[in-house]
C-alpha positions as CSV (number, residue, x, y, z in Angstrom):
1,M,5.3,6.1,9.4
2,G,7.4,3.0,8.8
3,W,11.0,2.2,10.0
4,Y,13.9,-0.1,9.6
5,E,16.2,-1.9,11.9
6,G,18.7,0.8,11.4
7,G,16.5,3.8,12.3
8,E,15.6,5.0,8.9
9,V,12.0,6.3,8.9
10,F,9.7,6.6,5.7
11,R,6.0,7.4,4.8
12,T,4.0,4.4,4.6
13,G,0.9,6.2,3.4
14,C,-0.1,9.1,1.3
15,T,-2.6,10.6,-1.0
16,F,-2.5,12.4,-4.3
17,H,-4.9,14.0,-6.6
18,R,-4.2,13.7,-10.2
19,G,-6.7,15.3,-12.7
20,N,-10.0,14.1,-11.6
21,G,-8.6,11.0,-9.9
22,R,-7.5,10.3,-6.3
23,I,-4.5,8.0,-5.4
24,F,-4.0,6.3,-2.2
25,Y,-0.4,4.8,-1.8
26,F,-0.1,2.5,1.3
27,Q,3.0,0.3,2.5
28,P,1.8,-1.6,5.6
29,G,4.8,-4.0,5.7
30,H,6.6,-6.9,4.0
31,E,4.4,-9.7,2.7
32,T,6.2,-12.3,5.0
33,F,4.7,-10.3,8.0
34,P,1.1,-10.9,8.3
35,I,0.2,-7.3,9.2
36,F,-2.1,-7.2,6.0
37,Y,-4.5,-9.1,7.9
38,N,-4.5,-6.7,11.0
39,E,-7.9,-5.5,11.6
40,N,-6.7,-1.7,11.7
41,V,-4.8,-2.2,8.4
42,Q,-8.0,-3.7,6.7
43,T,-9.8,-0.8,8.0
44,I,-7.4,1.7,6.2
45,I,-7.5,-0.4,3.1
46,K,-11.4,-0.4,3.0
47,N,-11.5,3.4,4.0
48,A,-8.9,4.0,1.1
49,V,-11.1,2.3,-1.6
50,R,-14.0,4.3,-0.5
51,W,-12.1,7.5,-0.6
52,A,-10.3,6.7,-4.2
53,A,-13.7,5.5,-5.6
54,P,-14.8,7.7,-8.7
55,V,-17.6,9.9,-8.1
56,R,-20.2,9.2,-10.8
57,R,-21.4,12.3,-12.5
58,D,-23.8,12.5,-15.7
59,A,-21.8,15.3,-17.1
60,E,-20.4,14.9,-20.7
61,L,-17.0,13.4,-20.9
62,A,-13.9,15.4,-21.1
63,C,-12.1,13.0,-23.4
64,P,-13.3,13.4,-27.0
65,N,-12.0,10.0,-28.0
66,V,-14.2,7.9,-25.4
67,K,-17.7,7.3,-26.6
68,R,-20.5,7.0,-23.9
69,V,-22.0,3.4,-23.4
70,H,-25.6,3.2,-22.7
71,N,-27.3,0.4,-21.1
72,V,-29.7,-1.5,-23.2
């Protein structure tokens, strides 16, 4: 939860699933405040990247307009 000086609160982090993908929204603070470099914030970002990373599957692609690329 985040807050403004006037007392308003807002959600600063949440997750979504869209199709086969995962989305993590995170708003730790304004860029003029060095919160981005806080160890806890960095841990949240690292965990979010791992959570949202696609799961590689060798199954056929669901999109007929995309061709599979093979490494040579």
